C-alpha positions in Angstrom: 155.8 124.5 -111.8 154.0 123.9 -115.0 150.8 121.9 -114.6 150.7 118.3 -115.6 148.2 117.5 -118.3 145.9 114.5 -117.5 143.0 113.1 -119.6 140.4 111.3 -117.5 137.2 109.7 -118.7 134.1 109.8 -116.5 130.4 110.2 -116.5 129.0 113.8 -116.2 127.1 113.1 -113.0 126.3 115.5 -110.1 129.4 114.3 -108.3 131.7 115.1 -111.2 130.1 118.1 -113.0 132.1 120.7 -111.0 135.3 119.1 -112.4 133.8 119.4 -115.9 132.7 123.0 -115.6 135.8 124.1 -113.8 134.3 125.0 -110.5 136.8 122.5 -109.0 140.3 122.3 -110.4 142.8 119.8 -109.1 146.0 121.6 -108.0 148.9 121.4 -110.4 146.8 119.5 -113.0 145.5 120.6 -116.3 142.5 118.3 -116.4 141.0 117.2 -119.7 137.7 115.3 -119.3 136.3 112.9 -121.9 132.7 111.8 -121.4 131.8 110.4 -124.9 133.2 107.1 -126.1 130.4 105.4 -128.0 126.7 105.6 -128.9 123.8 104.3 -126.8 124.1 102.1 -123.8 127.6 101.0 -124.8 129.3 104.3 -123.9 130.2 103.0 -120.4 131.8 99.8 -121.6 133.7 101.7 -124.3 135.1 104.0 -121.7 136.2 101.1 -119.6 138.0 99.6 -122.6 139.8 102.8 -123.4 141.1 103.2 -119.8 142.3 99.6 -119.6 143.9 99.8 -123.0 145.8 102.9 -121.9 144.3 105.2 -124.5 143.7 107.7 -121.7 145.4 108.3 -118.4 142.6 107.0 -116.2 139.1 107.8 -115.0 135.9 106.1 -113.9 136.2 102.3 -114.3 134.1 99.2 -113.4 135.4 97.8 -110.1 135.1 94.2 -111.3 136.9 94.9 -114.6 139.6 96.9 -112.7 140.3 94.0 -110.3 140.6 91.5 -113.1 142.8 93.9 -115.1 145.2 94.3 -112.2 145.4 90.6 -111.7 146.6 90.2 -115.3 149.2 92.9 -114.9 147.6 96.1 -116.1 149.3 98.9 -114.2 146.3 100.8 -112.9 145.7 101.7 -109.3 142.6 103.1 -107.6 141.5 105.9 -105.4 138.7 105.3 -102.8 136.5 107.5 -105.0 133.4 105.5 -105.9 131.8 107.6 -108.6 128.9 105.2 -109.5 126.9 103.7 -106.7 123.2 102.8 -106.3 121.0 100.2 -104.7 120.3 97.5 -107.2 117.0 95.7 -106.5 115.5 98.3 -108.8 117.4 96.7 -111.7 115.3 93.5 -112.1 113.1 94.0 -115.1 110.7 91.6 -116.9 108.1 92.0 -119.7 104.9 93.8 -118.5 102.8 90.6 -119.1 105.3 88.2 -117.5 103.9 85.8 -114.9 107.1 86.4 -112.8 106.4 87.6 -109.3 109.6 86.8 -107.4 113.3 86.7 -108.3 113.4 83.1 -107.1 111.4 82.2 -110.2 114.4 83.1 -112.5 116.0 79.7 -112.1 115.8 78.0 -115.6 115.0 81.3 -117.3 116.7 83.4 -120.0 118.2 86.5 -118.5 120.2 89.3 -120.1 123.1 91.3 -118.6 125.3 93.6 -120.6 128.6 91.7 -119.7 128.8 88.7 -117.5 131.8 89.9 -115.4 130.7 93.6 -115.2 130.2 95.1 -111.8 126.4 95.6 -111.9 125.8 92.0 -113.1 128.1 90.8 -110.3 126.0 92.6 -107.7 122.7 91.4 -109.2 123.8 87.8 -109.6 125.1 87.9 -106.0 121.8 89.3 -104.7 119.9 86.7 -106.8 122.0 83.8 -105.3 122.4 85.0 -101.7 119.0 86.6 -101.2 116.7 84.4 -103.4 118.6 81.1 -103.8 119.1 81.3 -107.6 122.6 80.1 -108.5 124.2 81.5 -111.7 124.5 78.0 -113.2 120.7 77.6 -113.1 120.1 80.6 -115.4 120.7 80.9 -119.2 122.6 84.2 -119.5 122.5 86.4 -122.7 125.1 89.1 -123.0 125.3 92.1 -125.4 129.0 92.8 -125.0 132.1 90.7 -124.5 133.9 91.1 -121.2 136.7 93.6 -121.3 139.8 91.6 -122.4 139.8 89.4 -119.3 137.5 86.8 -120.8 140.3 84.9 -122.6 142.3 84.7 -119.4 139.4 83.9 -117.0 136.2 82.7 -118.7 133.2 81.9 -116.6 133.2 78.4 -115.0 132.2 75.7 -117.4 128.9 75.1 -115.8 127.8 78.7 -116.5 125.8 79.1 -119.8 126.7 82.5 -121.4 125.5 83.3 -124.9 125.6 86.4 -127.1 122.3 87.8 -128.2 121.7 87.6 -131.9 122.8 90.5 -134.1 122.8 93.4 -133.7 124.7 92.6 -130.5 123.7 95.8 -128.6 122.1 96.3 -125.3 119.3 98.1 -127.0 118.5 94.9 -129.0 118.6 92.8 -125.8 115.9 95.1 -124.4 113.9 94.7 -127.6 114.1 90.9 -127.2 112.9 91.3 -123.6 109.9 93.4 -124.8 109.0 90.7 -127.2 109.2 88.0 -124.5 112.1 86.2 -126.1 114.0 86.8 -122.9 112.5 86.4 -119.5 114.3 89.2 -117.6 117.0 91.9 -117.7 119.3 92.7 -114.9 120.2 96.2 -116.1 120.7 99.6 -114.3 119.2 101.9 -117.0 116.6 104.2 -115.4 114.8 104.6 -118.7 113.7 100.9 -118.4 111.4 101.7 -115.4 109.3 104.0 -117.6 109.1 101.6 -120.5 105.4 100.6 -120.8 106.4 97.1 -122.2 108.4 96.3 -119.1 107.8 96.2 -115.3 109.9 95.9 -112.2 110.0 92.5 -110.5 110.3 94.5 -107.2 107.5 97.2 -107.4 108.4 98.4 -103.9 112.2 98.3 -104.6 113.1 100.8 -101.9 111.7 98.6 -99.2 113.8 95.6 -100.2 116.9 97.7 -100.8 116.7 99.2 -97.3 116.3 95.7 -95.8 119.3 94.5 -97.8 121.5 97.3 -96.4 120.3 96.8 -92.8 121.1 93.1 -93.1 124.4 93.2 -95.0 125.8 96.7 -94.5 126.6 96.8 -98.2 125.8 99.6 -100.6 126.4 98.5 -104.2 129.3 100.5 -105.5 130.1 100.0 -109.2 132.8 102.4 -110.5 135.9 103.9 -108.9 138.6 106.3 -110.0 141.8 104.9 -111.4 145.1 106.2 -112.7 148.0 104.7 -114.6 150.7 103.8 -112.0 153.6 105.3 -113.9 152.0 108.8 -113.7 151.8 108.7 -109.9 155.3 107.2 -109.7 156.7 110.2 -111.7 154.5 112.7 -109.9 153.5 111.4 -106.4 151.7 114.6 -105.4 149.1 113.9 -108.1 147.4 111.3 -105.9 146.6 113.8 -103.2 145.6 116.5 -105.7 143.1 114.3 -107.5 141.7 112.8 -104.3 141.2 116.3 -102.8 139.5 117.5 -106.0 137.1 114.6 -106.3 136.2 114.9 -102.7 135.5 118.6 -103.3 133.3 117.7 -106.3 131.4 115.2 -104.2 130.7 117.8 -101.6 129.3 120.1 -104.3 127.1 117.4 -105.9 123.8 118.7 -104.4 124.0 121.9 -106.5 123.9 119.8 -109.7 121.2 117.4 -108.7 117.6 117.7 -110.1 114.7 117.3 -107.7 114.4 113.6 -108.2 118.2 113.1 -107.6 118.0 115.2 -104.4 115.2 113.0 -103.1 117.1 109.9 -103.9 120.3 111.2 -102.2 118.3 112.1 -99.1 116.7 108.7 -99.0 120.2 107.0 -99.3 121.5 109.2 -96.4 118.5 108.1 -94.3 119.1 104.4 -95.1 122.8 104.6 -94.4 122.5 107.0 -91.5 125.3 109.2 -92.9 126.8 110.7 -96.0 128.6 108.3 -98.3 132.4 108.8 -97.8 135.2 108.5 -100.2 137.2 106.5 -97.7 137.9 102.9 -96.7 138.2 103.8 -93.1 134.8 105.3 -92.4 131.3 104.6 -93.8 130.2 101.6 -95.7 132.6 101.6 -98.7 135.0 99.0 -97.4 132.2 96.6 -96.4 130.6 97.1 -99.8 133.8 96.4 -101.7 134.4 93.3 -99.6 130.9 92.1 -100.4 131.5 92.6 -104.1 134.7 90.6 -104.0 132.9 87.8 -102.1 130.4 87.7 -104.9 133.2 87.6 -107.5 134.7 84.6 -105.7 131.3 82.9 -105.4 130.6 83.4 -109.1 134.0 81.9 -110.2 135.2 85.3 -111.5 138.1 85.5 -109.0 140.1 82.5 -107.7 141.2 84.2 -104.5 140.5 87.5 -102.7 143.0 90.3 -103.4 144.1 92.3 -100.4 141.9 95.4 -100.6 144.7 97.9 -99.7 146.8 96.5 -102.6 144.2 97.9 -105.1 144.7 101.5 -104.0 147.4 104.1 -104.0 148.7 103.9 -100.4 148.8 107.7 -100.0 145.0 107.8 -100.8 144.1 105.5 -97.9 144.1 108.0 -95.1 140.6 109.1 -93.9 
């Protein structure tokens, strides 16, 4: 049998690098990996747009954007392969000289997120509302990017104030405005922000509050999952098992690609969760985490009703 050629887009992270360097090869598949889609912080959003548009066969996609895309008829389906995941209290940034001392003080403030409906902002808005009592409608939101095609079909509720930052409409410019004090806070996942001398974390001891959040909720913020265009799996059903096996093998090899800081972070996450994170909806915290994310989407008016979780995934990928 000749191998099937697939082009997937994903981030070159420790849990995918063995697929990029060829140490792991999905059986029966000639895998082509695309990692570069745009410049600067926008590379991730540009990748999501290409996947949803059908420019490539699938890859690493924002969970929030994926759910909204499926609801409007885009024929993508997912694997329980959560490629991007990280605790999120470390993503609350403010100017170094800001008087802010607690997230509850963000009511009435100007806050930037890269896209209103994107997964990380959904998690952070959910944390802000449910942990600190700040509802989205009490904040003035400034975005650098439009939501990925779904905005015309499901805009934020009318009471939500969402504005674009002034040109140039880039995430980098949003951070410049934050540095100048023209914005009050940024809810952004970029690790480089924590070393920016003009900014500081609203949670200096973020690990403490992140661990408390997991103990209380059982949720580990998951952001991206692996998706594939449905017609490919319909034509070649064996592809689902092949890809799932390969990505699980790549996850098992992640430690060899981690630097020392990443190894320490992974060890801390295992300690907090009491186990390795599993690419499964039947063991570990992934299902509870996904359910929490969907609850936040409902709460924020992004979804009107909860989709059945199993309906989002290829059925043959749901075994342990």
